[in-house]
C-alpha positions, 0 to 999 in steps of 0.5 A: 153740593157735597161729595158723593161716593159709591163705596164697595165690599169688593175686597172682603167679598173676594177673600170670602170667596176662596181668596179670589183674586183681583185678576180672577174677578176681572176676568169673570167680569170682563174688565182689567185687574187695574179696574178692580184695584181702582174699584176697591181703592174707591178711585172708580165708580162703576157703570151700572152694568159692571155693578150688576155683573159683579154683584152676579159673580158674588151671587148677591143683591147689588146692595150688599156689594155697593153702598152710596155715601153722601157727604153733603152737609144738610 
């Protein structure tokens, strides 16, 4: 079985949103700044609830904030 990865566009979206800081986003969704750092670096996959809260901050569908990569070889 290959590696699975949930990726995101959070960093780009923050900068497109008046250069929102990691701390501002963290405060809006109820997590620490370190959680946002880990998400942006791809070191952490969010819970479904957190993913929806983040998508709502940017007023976007979940699929426009997060994406799923499957590196499993067929």
